[in-house]
C-alpha positions as CSV (number, residue, x, y, z in Angstrom):
1,M,24.5,209.8,37.1
2,A,23.1,212.5,35.1
3,L,24.2,214.9,37.0
4,E,27.3,213.6,37.5
5,A,27.8,214.1,33.5
6,L,26.8,217.4,33.5
7,E,29.2,218.6,36.2
8,Q,31.6,216.9,34.2
9,V,30.6,219.1,31.6
10,C,30.6,222.2,34.0
11,S,33.8,221.6,34.4
12,E,35.4,220.8,31.4
13,S,33.2,223.6,29.8
14,R,36.8,225.8,30.5
15,Q,38.7,224.6,28.0
16,G,36.2,225.4,25.3
17,A,32.8,223.7,24.1
18,A,32.0,220.4,25.3
19,P,31.2,217.6,22.2
20,K,27.1,217.5,21.6
21,T,27.2,213.7,23.0
22,R,24.1,211.7,22.9
23,A,24.9,211.0,26.4
24,L,24.8,214.4,27.1
25,A,21.9,214.9,25.2
26,F,20.0,212.2,27.0
27,S,21.2,213.3,30.7
28,L,19.4,216.0,29.9
29,A,16.1,215.0,28.5
30,Y,16.1,212.5,31.7
31,L,16.7,215.1,34.2
32,W,13.7,217.1,32.7
33,T,11.6,214.4,32.5
34,I,11.8,213.7,35.9
35,S,11.5,217.3,36.9
36,D,8.7,220.0,37.2
37,G,11.2,222.4,35.7
38,Q,11.3,224.2,32.8
39,K,12.7,223.2,29.2
40,W,14.4,226.3,28.4
41,R,17.1,225.8,31.6
42,Y,18.0,222.5,29.7
43,D,18.3,223.7,26.3
44,G,20.2,226.8,28.1
45,F,22.7,224.4,29.3
46,W,22.7,222.8,26.0
47,Q,23.7,225.8,24.2
48,A,26.2,227.2,26.7
49,A,27.8,224.2,27.3
50,T,28.1,222.8,22.9
51,G,27.4,226.0,21.1
52,Y,28.1,229.7,20.3
53,P,32.1,229.5,20.5
54,E,32.3,233.3,19.5
55,Q,30.1,234.3,22.7
56,Y,31.7,231.8,25.3
57,S,35.4,230.9,25.9
58,G,37.5,230.2,28.9
59,W,35.8,231.6,32.3
60,S,33.2,233.0,30.8
61,R,31.3,229.6,29.5
62,S,32.1,228.3,32.6
63,T,30.2,230.7,34.4
64,N,27.1,230.5,31.9
65,V,27.3,226.6,32.3
66,T,27.4,226.6,36.1
67,R,24.6,229.0,36.2
68,F,22.4,227.0,34.2
69,L,23.4,223.7,36.4
70,N,22.8,225.8,39.4
71,G,19.2,226.0,37.5
72,I,18.8,222.8,36.7
73,Y,19.3,221.8,40.4
74,H,17.0,224.1,41.4
75,S,14.0,222.7,39.5
76,L,15.1,219.1,40.7
77,G,14.1,220.4,44.4
78,M,18.7,219.6,45.0
79,A,21.2,221.9,46.8
80,R,24.2,221.9,44.3
81,T,26.3,221.2,47.7
82,A,30.0,222.5,48.3
83,E,31.2,219.1,48.6
84,I,30.0,218.0,44.9
85,Q,31.7,221.6,43.6
86,I,35.0,220.5,45.5
87,L,34.2,216.7,44.2
88,F,34.6,218.1,40.4
89,D,36.7,221.1,40.6
90,A,39.5,218.5,41.6
91,M,38.2,215.9,39.3
92,Y,38.5,217.8,36.1
93,Q,40.4,221.4,36.7
94,P,42.5,221.4,33.3
95,D,45.2,222.6,35.2
96,N,45.8,219.8,37.2
97,N,46.7,217.1,34.9
98,E,49.2,215.0,33.9
99,G,50.0,217.6,30.9
100,M,50.5,220.3,33.4
101,C,53.9,221.6,35.5
102,N,54.4,218.8,37.8
103,H,58.3,218.7,37.7
104,Y,60.7,222.1,38.6
105,R,64.0,222.4,40.0
106,N,65.6,224.5,42.8
107,Y,69.3,223.9,43.2
108,A,70.9,224.5,46.3
109,E,73.5,226.7,44.5
110,F,71.6,229.3,43.2
111,L,69.3,229.8,46.7
112,Q,71.8,231.8,48.5
113,N,72.3,234.6,45.6
114,W,68.5,234.4,45.6
115,E,68.5,235.0,49.8
116,E,71.0,238.3,49.3
117,Y,68.8,239.2,46.5
118,I,65.2,239.6,48.3
119,G,67.6,241.0,51.3
120,W,65.8,238.1,53.8
121,N,67.6,236.1,56.4
122,L,66.6,232.5,55.3
123,P,67.8,229.6,57.0
124,S,67.3,227.1,54.1
125,A,71.1,226.1,53.8
126,H,70.4,223.7,56.9
127,I,67.3,222.3,55.5
128,E,67.0,219.4,53.2
129,Y,64.8,219.4,50.3
130,A,64.1,217.9,46.9
131,Q,66.0,219.8,44.1
132,E,64.1,218.0,41.1
133,V,60.8,218.6,42.3
134,W,58.0,215.9,41.8
135,P,54.8,215.7,43.2
136,K,54.7,214.0,46.5
137,R,58.4,215.0,46.9
138,Q,59.2,218.0,50.0
139,G,60.0,220.8,48.4
140,L,61.4,224.4,49.8
141,I,58.7,226.9,50.7
142,I,59.0,230.4,52.1
143,R,56.4,231.4,54.4
144,E,55.3,234.0,57.1
145,T,55.0,233.1,60.2
146,S,55.3,235.1,63.7
147,G,55.9,238.2,61.7
148,K,59.3,236.4,60.4
149,K,59.7,235.0,57.1
150,V,61.0,231.6,57.3
151,A,61.9,228.5,54.9
152,D,60.6,225.4,55.3
153,T,59.6,221.9,53.7
154,M,56.2,220.5,52.8
155,Q,55.1,217.7,50.0
156,W,53.8,219.3,47.2
157,G,50.6,218.6,46.3
158,V,47.3,218.9,48.6
159,P,45.9,215.1,49.0
160,L,42.0,215.1,48.2
161,K,40.4,211.7,49.2
162,M,37.6,210.5,46.3
163,K,35.4,207.4,45.8
164,G,37.3,204.8,43.9
165,K,35.5,203.5,40.8
166,R,35.2,200.3,43.0
167,Q,32.7,200.7,45.4
168,G,33.5,201.5,48.9
169,T,37.1,201.7,47.8
170,T,39.3,205.4,47.9
171,I,41.5,207.2,46.1
172,T,44.0,209.8,46.6
173,K,44.6,212.7,44.3
174,R,47.3,215.7,45.0
175,I,46.2,218.7,44.0
176,T,49.4,220.7,42.8
177,N,48.3,223.3,40.8
178,V,45.0,226.0,41.6
179,R,43.7,228.3,38.3
180,N,39.9,228.0,39.9
181,L,40.4,231.2,42.5
182,K,36.8,230.8,43.6
183,S,36.4,227.2,44.3
184,N,35.8,226.0,47.7
185,F,38.2,223.6,47.9
186,W,40.8,227.0,48.1
187,R,39.0,229.9,48.7
188,S,40.1,229.8,52.6
189,T,43.3,229.3,52.0
190,L,43.9,232.0,49.5
191,S,42.0,234.0,51.8
192,T,44.4,233.6,54.4
193,P,47.9,235.7,54.5
194,A,49.6,232.8,57.0
195,Q,48.7,230.4,54.5
196,R,50.1,231.9,51.6
197,C,54.1,231.1,50.5
198,L,56.7,231.6,48.2
199,V,57.6,228.5,45.8
200,P,61.4,229.0,45.0
201,F,62.7,227.5,41.9
202,N,65.4,228.1,39.1
203,Q,63.4,226.4,36.2
204,F,60.3,224.3,34.8
205,A,59.3,221.9,33.0
206,E,56.0,221.4,30.8
207,P,55.6,218.2,28.6
208,K,56.9,218.4,24.9
209,P,53.8,217.4,22.7
210,N,53.8,214.3,21.4
211,A,57.1,213.5,22.4
212,G,56.5,210.7,25.5
213,R,58.2,211.6,28.3
214,E,60.7,214.4,26.9
215,E,60.3,217.6,28.9
216,V,60.8,221.3,27.4
217,W,62.3,223.9,30.1
218,F,61.9,226.9,30.9
219,K,63.8,230.0,33.4
220,V,63.5,233.6,34.4
221,N,66.5,235.3,32.4
222,E,68.8,236.8,34.6
223,K,67.8,235.4,37.3
224,P,69.0,232.6,39.0
225,V,66.2,231.7,41.0
226,S,62.7,233.3,41.0
227,A,59.4,231.9,42.8
228,F,55.9,230.4,42.2
229,A,52.8,232.1,43.8
230,G,52.0,229.1,46.6
231,I,49.7,228.4,49.5
232,W,49.7,225.6,51.8
233,R,47.6,223.8,54.4
234,E,47.5,221.2,56.7
235,T,46.7,217.8,55.9
236,D,46.3,214.2,57.4
237,E,49.7,213.5,55.7
238,G,51.8,216.5,57.1
239,N,51.8,220.3,55.6
240,A,51.2,220.3,51.6
241,Y,51.5,223.1,49.1
242,A,50.1,223.9,45.8
243,F,51.2,226.9,43.4
244,L,48.6,228.9,41.2
245,T,48.4,228.6,37.1
246,C,47.3,231.2,35.0
247,E,46.9,231.6,30.8
248,P,50.3,231.1,29.4
249,N,52.3,233.6,28.0
250,P,53.7,233.6,23.8
251,L,56.7,231.3,25.2
252,V,54.8,228.9,26.5
253,K,51.8,228.3,24.9
254,P,53.3,227.1,21.8
255,I,54.5,223.9,24.5
256,H,51.4,223.8,26.8
257,P,48.1,226.1,25.7
258,K,46.3,225.6,28.6
259,A,48.1,227.0,31.6
260,M,51.4,227.9,32.8
261,P,52.5,228.5,36.5
262,V,52.1,231.8,38.0
263,V,55.9,233.5,38.6
264,L,55.7,236.0,40.5
265,H,58.0,239.4,40.5
266,P,60.2,240.5,43.6
267,E,58.7,243.7,43.9
268,D,55.3,241.5,44.2
269,Y,56.6,238.6,47.1
270,K,56.0,240.6,50.2
271,R,51.9,241.3,49.0
272,W,51.4,237.9,48.2
273,L,52.5,237.3,51.0
274,A,50.4,239.6,53.0
275,G,47.2,238.5,51.5
276,E,46.5,240.7,48.8
277,D,43.9,240.0,46.3
278,A,45.1,236.7,44.4
279,E,43.2,237.6,41.1
280,Q,45.5,240.1,40.6
281,F,48.8,238.1,40.6
282,A,47.2,235.6,38.6
283,V,48.7,236.7,35.2
284,P,50.8,235.6,32.6
285,F,54.9,236.5,33.6
286,P,56.0,238.6,30.5
287,S,57.7,236.3,27.6
288,Q,60.3,238.8,27.0
289,L,61.9,238.2,30.5
290,M,62.0,234.4,29.9
291,S,63.8,232.0,28.0
292,L,64.0,228.2,27.3
293,V,67.2,225.8,28.5
294,E,68.9,224.8,25.7
């Protein structure tokens, strides 16, 4: 349980400093007393996770906390396995909670214009897919197979089974957004060009702060259809997809300060599908090319 508490702090550290709680202090003290490790590892974890905001922020904080946590596992003579990392990436990644983009639109009447614009022959007019897209619905994606670009439908949200709160039970969480590009959960998918895809959209929504279920909608100016940077994989529930997220631009940030979807420039579609390094695409779309939907 103590290690589980530290894993949660490690994952949440991407959002900022962790609170200096007695539970965290107790977990560190307990692990130190049962190990032969050096106390500096535990002091270092406390400092990196809870302090020095001027030195650590976002991913730099996560990198330092992760390094210290690996040292704690080593001092206990334990291996921090890939399964552990996958579990906590999925449970605590900040870009995949209910406050993130979990609703977008892809209206069929605009898609033909997009097909003509990008110059690809995509037979999507004969494919049924959700036009108001929520997690678990069948959304339209564009992928490459046998050297050809084809339209396909898949479930939005990659399923991940985890232990439930009650002993012997499991729950299934569907991961719709990809922020940690180094996560073992996504690494092999991102490195396989055949598992890249485009996710066409007209508009995407972010929850309006302190307004219940009310949403704020965004669009790309002068483009009836744009595309998110997507990836897909085979699952027990059939093929499923997710798309990348990144830091928000100045237009989105007042509504959702943590993240926004990665919107690709049209000239980058082929490069994304070809499997070029994902990190270079994970940047905010220029706010001057976007606007709020009235």
